[in-house]
A tleap script that builds the chain and sets N, CA, C and O, in Angstrom:
source leaprc.protein.ff14SB
mol = sequence {
  NMET PRO VAL ARG LEU LYS LYS LEU ILE GLY
  THR VAL LEU LEU ILE ILE LEU VAL CYS VAL
  TYR ALA LEU ALA ALA THR LEU PHE ALA VAL
  GLY HIE LEU GLY GLU SER SER PRO TRP VAL
  HIE LEU ALA TYR PHE PHE PHE THR GLY LEU
  LEU TRP ILE LEU PRO ALA MET GLY ILE ILE
  LYS TRP MET VAL THR GLU PRO LYS ARG CARG
}
set mol.1.N position { 54.487 -77.393 56.790 }
set mol.1.CA position { 55.534 -77.326 57.796 }
set mol.1.C position { 55.119 -76.271 58.825 }
set mol.1.O position { 54.692 -75.180 58.448 }
set mol.2.N position { 55.237 -76.578 60.095 }
set mol.2.CA position { 54.868 -75.614 61.134 }
set mol.2.C position { 55.746 -74.352 61.062 }
set mol.2.O position { 56.917 -74.409 60.688 }
set mol.3.N position { 55.151 -73.230 61.427 }
set mol.3.CA position { 55.852 -71.951 61.352 }
set mol.3.C position { 57.074 -71.934 62.263 }
set mol.3.O position { 58.117 -71.400 61.886 }
set mol.4.N position { 56.959 -72.506 63.440 }
set mol.4.CA position { 58.091 -72.505 64.372 }
set mol.4.C position { 59.278 -73.289 63.817 }
set mol.4.O position { 60.429 -72.896 64.003 }
set mol.5.N position { 58.995 -74.389 63.141 }
set mol.5.CA position { 60.066 -75.184 62.542 }
set mol.5.C position { 60.722 -74.422 61.393 }
set mol.5.O position { 61.944 -74.445 61.245 }
set mol.6.N position { 59.898 -73.739 60.572 }
set mol.6.CA position { 60.453 -72.948 59.476 }
set mol.6.C position { 61.354 -71.837 60.008 }
set mol.6.O position { 62.407 -71.559 59.434 }
set mol.7.N position { 60.945 -71.212 61.090 }
set mol.7.CA position { 61.766 -70.139 61.662 }
set mol.7.C position { 63.067 -70.674 62.250 }
set mol.7.O position { 64.106 -70.022 62.150 }
set mol.8.N position { 63.019 -71.844 62.858 }
set mol.8.CA position { 64.240 -72.457 63.380 }
set mol.8.C position { 65.200 -72.794 62.241 }
set mol.8.O position { 66.387 -72.476 62.307 }
set mol.9.N position { 64.683 -73.435 61.203 }
set mol.9.CA position { 65.515 -73.792 60.047 }
set mol.9.C position { 66.064 -72.530 59.383 }
set mol.9.O position { 67.240 -72.480 59.023 }
set mol.10.N position { 65.231 -71.528 59.222 }
set mol.10.CA position { 65.663 -70.275 58.609 }
set mol.10.C position { 66.740 -69.572 59.403 }
set mol.10.O position { 67.681 -69.022 58.831 }
set mol.11.N position { 66.607 -69.587 60.714 }
set mol.11.CA position { 67.616 -68.963 61.570 }
set mol.11.C position { 68.957 -69.666 61.440 }
set mol.11.O position { 69.999 -69.018 61.334 }
set mol.12.N position { 68.927 -70.984 61.448 }
set mol.12.CA position { 70.173 -71.751 61.293 }
set mol.12.C position { 70.777 -71.479 59.918 }
set mol.12.O position { 71.990 -71.306 59.801 }
set mol.13.N position { 69.948 -71.439 58.878 }
set mol.13.CA position { 70.454 -71.157 57.530 }
set mol.13.C position { 71.058 -69.764 57.432 }
set mol.13.O position { 72.077 -69.579 56.767 }
set mol.14.N position { 70.448 -68.784 58.082 }
set mol.14.CA position { 71.004 -67.426 58.067 }
set mol.14.C position { 72.366 -67.364 58.750 }
set mol.14.O position { 73.276 -66.691 58.268 }
set mol.15.N position { 72.502 -68.059 59.858 }
set mol.15.CA position { 73.790 -68.071 60.560 }
set mol.15.C position { 74.858 -68.735 59.700 }
set mol.15.O position { 75.982 -68.243 59.604 }
set mol.16.N position { 74.502 -69.850 59.078 }
set mol.16.CA position { 75.457 -70.536 58.196 }
set mol.16.C position { 75.803 -69.655 57.004 }
set mol.16.O position { 76.969 -69.563 56.620 }
set mol.17.N position { 74.794 -69.002 56.410 }
set mol.17.CA position { 75.032 -68.125 55.266 }
set mol.17.C position { 76.013 -67.017 55.611 }
set mol.17.O position { 76.960 -66.772 54.864 }
set mol.18.N position { 75.800 -66.352 56.728 }
set mol.18.CA position { 76.668 -65.238 57.111 }
set mol.18.C position { 78.100 -65.714 57.355 }
set mol.18.O position { 79.052 -65.071 56.914 }
set mol.19.N position { 78.252 -66.827 58.048 }
set mol.19.CA position { 79.602 -67.335 58.344 }
set mol.19.C position { 80.335 -67.756 57.076 }
set mol.19.O position { 81.488 -67.380 56.870 }
set mol.20.N position { 79.674 -68.532 56.232 }
set mol.20.CA position { 80.311 -69.020 55.005 }
set mol.20.C position { 80.588 -67.859 54.051 }
set mol.20.O position { 81.654 -67.804 53.438 }
set mol.21.N position { 79.647 -66.941 53.923 }
set mol.21.CA position { 79.825 -65.809 53.013 }
set mol.21.C position { 80.972 -64.910 53.474 }
set mol.21.O position { 81.792 -64.489 52.659 }
set mol.22.N position { 81.035 -64.617 54.761 }
set mol.22.CA position { 82.112 -63.764 55.270 }
set mol.22.C position { 83.472 -64.427 55.065 }
set mol.22.O position { 84.437 -63.766 54.680 }
set mol.23.N position { 83.547 -65.717 55.318 }
set mol.23.CA position { 84.804 -66.437 55.116 }
set mol.23.C position { 85.206 -66.442 53.644 }
set mol.23.O position { 86.365 -66.194 53.315 }
set mol.24.N position { 84.256 -66.723 52.764 }
set mol.24.CA position { 84.555 -66.757 51.327 }
set mol.24.C position { 84.964 -65.381 50.807 }
set mol.24.O position { 85.917 -65.269 50.036 }
set mol.25.N position { 84.256 -64.340 51.219 }
set mol.25.CA position { 84.586 -62.989 50.759 }
set mol.25.C position { 85.967 -62.566 51.251 }
set mol.25.O position { 86.726 -61.933 50.516 }
set mol.26.N position { 86.288 -62.911 52.479 }
set mol.26.CA position { 87.592 -62.547 53.022 }
set mol.26.C position { 88.714 -63.336 52.358 }
set mol.26.O position { 89.761 -62.775 52.035 }
set mol.27.N position { 88.504 -64.625 52.153 }
set mol.27.CA position { 89.526 -65.428 51.476 }
set mol.27.C position { 89.762 -64.946 50.048 }
set mol.27.O position { 90.904 -64.902 49.591 }
set mol.28.N position { 88.703 -64.589 49.347 }
set mol.28.CA position { 88.861 -64.055 47.992 }
set mol.28.C position { 89.643 -62.746 48.024 }
set mol.28.O position { 90.518 -62.523 47.187 }
set mol.29.N position { 89.333 -61.890 48.980 }
set mol.29.CA position { 90.032 -60.603 49.088 }
set mol.29.C position { 91.514 -60.803 49.395 }
set mol.29.O position { 92.369 -60.136 48.813 }
set mol.30.N position { 91.806 -61.707 50.293 }
set mol.30.CA position { 93.206 -61.956 50.647 }
set mol.30.C position { 93.966 -62.521 49.450 }
set mol.30.O position { 95.119 -62.161 49.214 }
set mol.31.N position { 93.321 -63.399 48.703 }
set mol.31.CA position { 93.996 -64.029 47.577 }
set mol.31.C position { 94.132 -63.155 46.345 }
set mol.31.O position { 95.086 -63.315 45.583 }
set mol.32.N position { 93.204 -62.236 46.129 }
set mol.32.CA position { 93.204 -61.489 44.873 }
set mol.32.C position { 93.403 -59.991 45.019 }
set mol.32.O position { 93.717 -59.323 44.033 }
set mol.33.N position { 93.236 -59.449 46.194 }
set mol.33.CA position { 93.324 -58.002 46.353 }
set mol.33.C position { 94.517 -57.565 47.194 }
set mol.33.O position { 94.541 -56.442 47.697 }
set mol.34.N position { 95.483 -58.421 47.347 }
set mol.34.CA position { 96.621 -58.113 48.210 }
set mol.34.C position { 97.396 -56.877 47.804 }
set mol.34.O position { 97.828 -56.119 48.673 }
set mol.35.N position { 97.583 -56.649 46.535 }
set mol.35.CA position { 98.378 -55.515 46.052 }
set mol.35.C position { 97.520 -54.363 45.563 }
set mol.35.O position { 98.042 -53.410 44.984 }
set mol.36.N position { 96.229 -54.429 45.782 }
set mol.36.CA position { 95.324 -53.385 45.310 }
set mol.36.C position { 95.356 -52.179 46.237 }
set mol.36.O position { 95.822 -52.246 47.375 }
set mol.37.N position { 94.843 -51.075 45.706 }
set mol.37.CA position { 94.819 -49.838 46.486 }
set mol.37.C position { 93.736 -49.921 47.569 }
set mol.37.O position { 92.847 -50.770 47.508 }
set mol.38.N position { 93.824 -49.043 48.543 }
set mol.38.CA position { 92.781 -49.023 49.584 }
set mol.38.C position { 91.392 -48.727 49.022 }
set mol.38.O position { 90.397 -49.170 49.596 }
set mol.39.N position { 91.301 -48.007 47.942 }
set mol.39.CA position { 89.993 -47.702 47.350 }
set mol.39.C position { 89.350 -48.950 46.759 }
set mol.39.O position { 88.131 -49.115 46.812 }
set mol.40.N position { 90.175 -49.824 46.198 }
set mol.40.CA position { 89.647 -51.087 45.675 }
set mol.40.C position { 89.152 -51.952 46.830 }
set mol.40.O position { 88.103 -52.587 46.722 }
set mol.41.N position { 89.887 -51.980 47.914 }
set mol.41.CA position { 89.466 -52.728 49.101 }
set mol.41.C position { 88.153 -52.174 49.646 }
set mol.41.O position { 87.245 -52.930 49.991 }
set mol.42.N position { 88.063 -50.862 49.719 }
set mol.42.CA position { 86.846 -50.232 50.224 }
set mol.42.C position { 85.657 -50.587 49.348 }
set mol.42.O position { 84.600 -50.955 49.862 }
set mol.43.N position { 85.810 -50.483 48.040 }
set mol.43.CA position { 84.715 -50.808 47.124 }
set mol.43.C position { 84.349 -52.283 47.212 }
set mol.43.O position { 83.168 -52.629 47.235 }
set mol.44.N position { 85.348 -53.152 47.260 }
set mol.44.CA position { 85.085 -54.590 47.336 }
set mol.44.C position { 84.301 -54.945 48.593 }
set mol.44.O position { 83.282 -55.631 48.517 }
set mol.45.N position { 84.767 -54.486 49.740 }
set mol.45.CA position { 84.089 -54.838 50.977 }
set mol.45.C position { 82.747 -54.133 51.118 }
set mol.45.O position { 81.855 -54.652 51.790 }
set mol.46.N position { 82.581 -52.974 50.508 }
set mol.46.CA position { 81.276 -52.322 50.492 }
set mol.46.C position { 80.264 -53.172 49.730 }
set mol.46.O position { 79.174 -53.450 50.230 }
set mol.47.N position { 80.631 -53.584 48.515 }
set mol.47.CA position { 79.692 -54.356 47.705 }
set mol.47.C position { 79.481 -55.776 48.242 }
set mol.47.O position { 78.356 -56.276 48.234 }
set mol.48.N position { 80.523 -56.410 48.696 }
set mol.48.CA position { 80.327 -57.745 49.254 }
set mol.48.C position { 79.599 -57.680 50.597 }
set mol.48.O position { 78.918 -58.630 50.983 }
set mol.49.N position { 79.744 -56.566 51.301 }
set mol.49.CA position { 79.002 -56.381 52.541 }
set mol.49.C position { 77.512 -56.234 52.308 }
set mol.49.O position { 76.711 -56.554 53.186 }
set mol.50.N position { 77.135 -55.758 51.142 }
set mol.50.CA position { 75.719 -55.621 50.803 }
set mol.50.C position { 75.171 -56.822 50.043 }
set mol.50.O position { 73.966 -57.071 50.069 }
set mol.51.N position { 76.029 -57.562 49.375 }
set mol.51.CA position { 75.578 -58.643 48.500 }
set mol.51.C position { 74.946 -59.809 49.255 }
set mol.51.O position { 74.078 -60.489 48.708 }
set mol.52.N position { 75.356 -60.054 50.483 }
set mol.52.CA position { 74.806 -61.184 51.237 }
set mol.52.C position { 73.339 -60.978 51.577 }
set mol.52.O position { 72.640 -61.927 51.933 }
set mol.53.N position { 72.873 -59.742 51.467 }
set mol.53.CA position { 71.487 -59.435 51.800 }
set mol.53.C position { 70.519 -60.139 50.848 }
set mol.53.O position { 69.426 -60.526 51.263 }
set mol.54.N position { 70.898 -60.312 49.591 }
set mol.54.CA position { 69.990 -60.936 48.611 }
set mol.54.C position { 69.602 -62.363 48.990 }
set mol.54.O position { 68.408 -62.659 49.038 }
set mol.55.N position { 70.546 -63.259 49.261 }
set mol.55.CA position { 70.100 -64.598 49.682 }
set mol.55.C position { 69.428 -64.587 51.054 }
set mol.55.O position { 68.549 -65.407 51.319 }
set mol.56.N position { 69.834 -63.669 51.923 }
set mol.56.CA position { 69.195 -63.584 53.240 }
set mol.56.C position { 67.729 -63.168 53.104 }
set mol.56.O position { 66.873 -63.651 53.844 }
set mol.57.N position { 67.445 -62.275 52.161 }
set mol.57.CA position { 66.056 -61.875 51.937 }
set mol.57.C position { 65.211 -63.058 51.492 }
set mol.57.O position { 64.064 -63.191 51.919 }
set mol.58.N position { 65.758 -63.914 50.644 }
set mol.58.CA position { 65.031 -65.098 50.206 }
set mol.58.C position { 64.731 -66.039 51.357 }
set mol.58.O position { 63.633 -66.588 51.447 }
set mol.59.N position { 65.709 -66.227 52.238 }
set mol.59.CA position { 65.503 -67.096 53.396 }
set mol.59.C position { 64.449 -66.503 54.325 }
set mol.59.O position { 63.574 -67.222 54.808 }
set mol.60.N position { 64.526 -65.208 54.576 }
set mol.60.CA position { 63.562 -64.561 55.469 }
set mol.60.C position { 62.167 -64.601 54.868 }
set mol.60.O position { 61.188 -64.821 55.582 }
set mol.61.N position { 62.067 -64.388 53.558 }
set mol.61.CA position { 60.757 -64.455 52.907 }
set mol.61.C position { 60.167 -65.856 53.056 }
set mol.61.O position { 58.973 -65.996 53.322 }
set mol.62.N position { 60.979 -66.881 52.890 }
set mol.62.CA position { 60.511 -68.255 53.061 }
set mol.62.C position { 60.071 -68.501 54.504 }
set mol.62.O position { 59.089 -69.203 54.745 }
set mol.63.N position { 60.803 -67.922 55.465 }
set mol.63.CA position { 60.490 -68.140 56.863 }
set mol.63.C position { 59.125 -67.564 57.248 }
set mol.63.O position { 58.405 -68.174 58.039 }
set mol.64.N position { 58.763 -66.417 56.709 }
set mol.64.CA position { 57.548 -65.732 57.164 }
set mol.64.C position { 56.313 -66.076 56.347 }
set mol.64.O position { 55.209 -65.666 56.708 }
set mol.65.N position { 56.469 -66.814 55.261 }
set mol.65.CA position { 55.278 -67.175 54.497 }
set mol.65.C position { 54.420 -68.148 55.303 }
set mol.65.O position { 54.920 -69.070 55.948 }
set mol.66.N position { 53.142 -67.912 55.244 }
set mol.66.CA position { 52.197 -68.758 55.958 }
set mol.66.C position { 52.070 -70.099 55.251 }
set mol.66.O position { 52.154 -70.162 54.024 }
set mol.67.N position { 51.869 -71.165 56.006 }
set mol.67.CA position { 51.666 -72.462 55.368 }
set mol.67.C position { 50.357 -72.465 54.591 }
set mol.67.O position { 49.391 -71.806 54.977 }
set mol.68.N position { 50.337 -73.203 53.505 }
set mol.68.CA position { 49.136 -73.289 52.677 }
set mol.68.C position { 48.048 -74.057 53.421 }
set mol.68.O position { 48.300 -75.100 54.025 }
set mol.69.N position { 46.861 -73.528 53.363 }
set mol.69.CA position { 45.732 -74.200 54.017 }
set mol.69.C position { 45.175 -75.261 53.102 }
set mol.69.O position { 45.138 -75.093 51.883 }
set mol.70.N position { 44.744 -76.352 53.695 }
set mol.70.CA position { 44.207 -77.449 52.895 }
set mol.70.C position { 42.710 -77.341 52.787 }
set mol.70.O position { 42.075 -78.180 52.148 }
savepdb mol mol.pdb
quit
């Protein structure tokens, strides 16, 4: 697969990942953390704010790998 195509696909996947992840994390927080203390909210959004980095790293790693030579 050409590098430019991989970067285009990876960019689109990253945008989709961020949008879907932010929506899911917020919906979960609204549904389950409504009566929690501010410290629980802070901890939840801190960890969920960092957790999306793991799948993003996988996508970025896939994007920058060189195609195998034949």
